N, C-alpha and C positions, 0 to 999 in steps of 0.2 A: 661204050661197050662195058667199060668198067663199072658204070653206074647201074647198068642192067643186071650185072652179076650181083652187086650188093643188094639190089632189090630182091632178086631171086633168093639170096641167102637169107634175108630177113623173113621172107614169106615162108621158106621151108622151116625156119626156126619157130615161127609162130604156129605152124601146123603141128610140129612136133610137141610143142608145149600143150597145145589143145588136146592132142591125142593122149598125152600123159595124164592130163587132168581128167579126161573122160574115162580113162581106164582105172583110175584110183578107186579103191573100195569105198562104198558109202559109209559115212559115220553112223555108228549105232545110236538108235533113239533111246535115250535113258528111260528106264522103267519108272513109273510113278512111285514116289517114296511112301511107304505105308505110314499112315498117321495114327499114332496110338491115341484113340479116344478114351479118355479116363472114364471108368465106370462111375455111374452116379453115386455120390456119397450117400450112405444111409442116414436119413434124418431121424434123430431121436425125438419122436413125438411124445411129450410127457403125458402120462396117463391122467385122466381127469381127476382132480382132487375131490374126494368125497366131502360134501358139505353136510355137516350134521344138522338134522332138523330138530329145532328145540321143542322139547315137550311142552304142551300147554300148561301154563301156571295154574295151580288149583285156585278156584274162585272161592273166596271166603264168604260164606252165606251167613249174614248176621241173624241171630234169632229175633223174632218180632218183639218190638218194645211192648211190654205189658201196658195195657190201658186200664187205668183205674175206672171202674164202673161205678157211677154214682148210686148210692143207696137211696131209694125214695124215702123222704121224710115229710110227714104231713104237717109238722110244726106243732108247738105246744098250744093249748087253748088260750083264749084271751084272759082267763082267770087263773092261769097256772101260777102257783106260788109255793114257796118253801114253807114247810109246816114245823118240823122239829129235827133235832139230831141227838144221838146218844151213842155211847160206846158199850159194846157187849161182845163177848167171845173174841176178844182181840181184834175187833173190827169196829169201824165207825159207820153208823147207819144214818142215812139222810132220807127224810121222807118228804115227798112233794105231793101237793094236792092238785087235782084237775089237770094233770099232764095230758091225758087222753091220747096216749101214744101206745099202740099195740105192738111194740117191738123193743128189743134190747138197745140200749144206748151205752156209750162209753165216754170217758172224759178225764179231765185233770182238774185238781183243786189247787188254787194258789200257784198255778203254773208248773207244778211238779209232782203232785200226788195223784196217781191214777185211781179211777173208780169205775164201777160198772152199774148199770141201772136196768131194772126190769119192772114190768107192770105188777102191781100187787095182785096176787092170785085171788084174794078175797074181794078186793075193790079195784078192778082193772083200770078204772079211770084215774087212779092215783099211781104213784111210782115210788119205789124204794131203791136207793143207791148204796153201794157198799164200797168202803175203802179199807185197805190193810193198814193205813197210817192212823195212829191214835194220839200222837203227842202234839196236840194243836196249841200254838202260841197265840193265835189270833182267832177272833170270832167272825170278823168281817172277812170273808174269803170269796174269791171269784171262782165260779163254776163254768167250765168250758165243756160243752156237750158236742160229741161227734157221732155220726151215724155208723161209722165203720170201726172195727176193732183195732185197726192200725192207727186210728186217730189222725186221719188225714182230711176227712170231710167234716169240717166244722159246721154245725147247724144252729148253735145258740150259745150265748155266754151271758151270765148274769152274776151279780154280787149279792150274797145273802148274809144275814147275821145268824150264825149257828148257835151261839151261846156256849161253845165248847171251851172257852177260856175266860179269863177275868177282864178281857178288854171291854170298855164301855160300849154300849150299843150304838148310840149316835146315829147319824144319817150318812150314807156313803157319799164320798166326794162326787160332785157333779149332779147331785140329786136335789130336788125341791120337795119339801115336806109340809104337811098340814096335820094338825091334831084335832080330833073330834071327841065329843063326849056321847057315849051311848049307854043308856041305863045307869048313869052316874059314874061310868068308868072311862078312862082316857085311852084312846086308840090312835094309831098313826097310819098315815098313808104317804108314800113318796113316789115321785116320778123321776127317772134318771135319763140323762142325755149324754151324748158323746161330746168331744171337744168342738165339733162343728155345730152343736145344738140339735142334732138329730135324735129323735126319741129312741131309747134303748129298751127300757122296761119299766114297770111300775110295781109297787108292793103296797099292800094294806092288810091290816089284821082286824078289820071291822067285823063285828059279830053278825052272822046271818040273821035277818029279821030283827035286828036291834032297833031300839027306839032312839033316834037321833035327837040330841038335846043341845047341839050347838058346837061352835069351835072353841078352842082353848089354847093355852101355851103348851110348850113341850111337855110330854108326859114324863113322869118320874122314870129315871133309868135311860132316857133317851137324850 
């Protein structure tokens, strides 16, 4: 009997506890916490750097190189020769026979004294040359002829005896000579060669239409 009472007491206690539990107020559901989302940071985008465009370098245009135009030169005739020289009016005159060149020529004598030449107006097959130099120490001098006034286009060079000094006449170095008698007088001819034996020029003072009488030794004064 006593056990039945204990059981009933426990049952009642359990029911009371259950009733209290069911009547208790429900626990509040917590509200969600507001999350502060940071605003996006402003990104400083650098402005594009201005790249200077180099100006084109000026192109240096060189002037055209002057081209020396050759002056046509027909050449002296085969019988071209020196005739004589004299000094007048503070100039030295040189006269050449049988040049047969219808143009002005220019040149130097003895490597340094300039001269100019032109056909003889009265006898155009011959030529007269003028130099401002008059103090000649030698008679054997080299004439170098040029076709242009600038003296760059050499066309001929020869050595002649001018008789403008007391130098003995003789024969130019590198030349071969022979002496002849015409009409009882002695005349000379010589042929000149370069160091390699090539022909350069020849000279003679034979009289035109003279009567050849034979060969002889060196003429007086030669």
